[in-house]
N, C-alpha and C positions, 0 to 999 in steps of 0.2 A: 568883969565883962558881961554886958547884957546878953540874954538869949536872943539870937537873931531869928526873925520870923519871915516867912513868905506866905502871903495870903492869895488864894485862888478862888474866885467866885465871879460868876458872870453878871451878877447884879451889882452895879457900881455903888449904889446907895448902901447896900449891905456891907460890901467890902470896905467902903469908907468908914462906916460906923464901927466895924470890927477893928480897923486900924486905929481909929481915934481912941477906942476903949483900951486896947492893948498897949498903946503907946503911953497911956497914963501910968502904967505900972513901971516903977523905977528899974526893974531888972529885965524888962522886955523891950525889944526894938523891932519894929516892922521895917525890913530892908527891901522888900519887893512886893508888888501887887500885880496880879495878872487876872484877866477875865476869861481865859480859855484854857482848857486842859492841855492842849498841845504847846502852850507857852510855859508850862511849869518847869520842865527840865532845862530848857535854854536859860531861863531867868535864874534858876537855882545854881546853875554852873557859874553864872556871872557873879552872883551875890553870896553864895555859900551859906545859906541859912542853916540853923540848928534844927528848927522845927518848921514844917510846912502845914498850914491849915487849909485843907482842900474841901470844896463842895463836891457832892456826888454828880449832879447833873450840870454839865457845862458843854458848850460847843467845842468842836475840834477833837476832844477826847474826854471821856467821862473821868471823874475823879478817881475811880477805882483803877482804871487802866493807867492813869497818870501816876498813881501811887506805886504800882509795880515798876513802871519805867524809872521813877525817881529813886526808888530803893536800889535798883540795879545801877543807876548812874552815880548816885551819891549815898552810899550805904550809911554814912554817919548822920544823914539828915532823917529825923524821925517824922512820921506823918500822923496828924490828928485830923480825922474827918469831922467837919462841922457842917451839918446839913439840915434842911427843912424836912427831908424825907427819912424819918426814923422807921425804916422797914427792915424786918429781920433778915431778909435775903441780902440786903445791902451790907449789913453788919458782917455777916459771914464772909461775903466776897471781899470786903475791904480788909478784914483781918487776914484772909488767905493771901491777899496781894501785898501784905507787909505793913499795914497801918498799925499804929500802936494805940490808937484811941478812936472813939466814935461818940460824938455828942451832938445834940440837936441845937438849932440856932436860938431857941428861946432859953438856953442855959444862962443863968445870971452871969454878969461880967466877971465877978470875983471867982466864981466856980470855973469859968472858962480859962481865966488866967492861971488858976491852980492846976487845971487839966494840962495846960501847956507845960508848966514846970514839972509836973509828974512824968509826962511823956518824955521830956528832955532828960529826966533822971533815969530813964530806962524802964519806967513802970507802964502798965496798961491801964487805960481809962475808958470805961464804957458806961453809957447812960444806963442806970440800973433797970428802969422799966423796959427798955429795949432789949437788954440782956435776958430778962425773964421771958419776954415775948419770943425771942429767938430760940430759947431752949424749948418752949412749948411748940413752936411751929415746925421745927425740924428742918432738914435739908430740902432743897428743891427736888421734887420727884421727877422733874422733866429731864429727858436726855438732852445732850448738847444739840442734836439735830432738831428735836421738838422745840427747843428754845429758839433756834435759828428760824424755824418756820413761823413761830408766833411773832418774832420780831418783824419778819417780812410781812406778816398779816396786819401789822399796825396801820399800814397805809390804806387798808380797805380794798386792796386789789383782789382780783379773781384768783382762783386756784391756778389757772394758767399763768398769771402774772408772777405768782410766788414761785411756781415751778421754774419759770424762765430765769428769775432773779437768782435762784439757788442752784440751778443746773440739775434739777431733779425731775422725775416724771410726775405727771399730775396725780397718778395713783399713789405714789409715794407721799406726796404732799397731803393728799386726803387722809392717808393712814396716820401720818404724824399729827395732823390737826385733830383727828378723831381721838387719838390717844391723849393729846394734851387737853382736850375738852374734858375727857373723862377724869384725868388726874387733877384738874383744877376744880372739878365739880360744877363746871359751867354748862350752859345750855347751847351757847353759840360760840363761834370762834372769837367774835368781838368781845364777848364777856370773858372768854378764856384769856385773851390778851390783857384786859383790864385787871383781872384777878391776879395774873402772874406778875404784872407790873406793880400792883399794890403790895404784893408780898416780896418784891425785890428779887424775883427769880430771873428777870430778863436784863 
């Protein structure tokens, strides 16, 4: 029996290319493709894949949240993250959510197919360069609330806008922003958002 695969990527061209490459392998079969994170679990319930290959950044629900939901709904389905964004924080969060592997999209087709087989066999597969970078970078220094405030600051709204969105006082928002700016080594809140994003902390 071939290993049944579900692919989730919001870029149809990438998803189609991955499906074509993986279907060339005699022991792999793509049984479902979705373009949104919130479609992962419903399609997985219908098609019962053995391994789900998920992108990180997708509409509806990101791949990390979809991983946690999928592992709860179908514990036998293993997850391999396949993403453009090889960020240390993403790797830590994906593994914490229950992913068995994490590779970047420029991984050669043969290596990707091998990663699928290894994950299916219960092994962990992580891009070596990203694993090393993750060890060096350490955990996110941001508190959950500082992360919330930085996420809300992505839109460029005022302190008052952020406070209203999160149900906090403006003074509290300023304190969290100031702390987050210091922890990221940024000079402005926009730079703090960018740096935290690049490190996969948000």
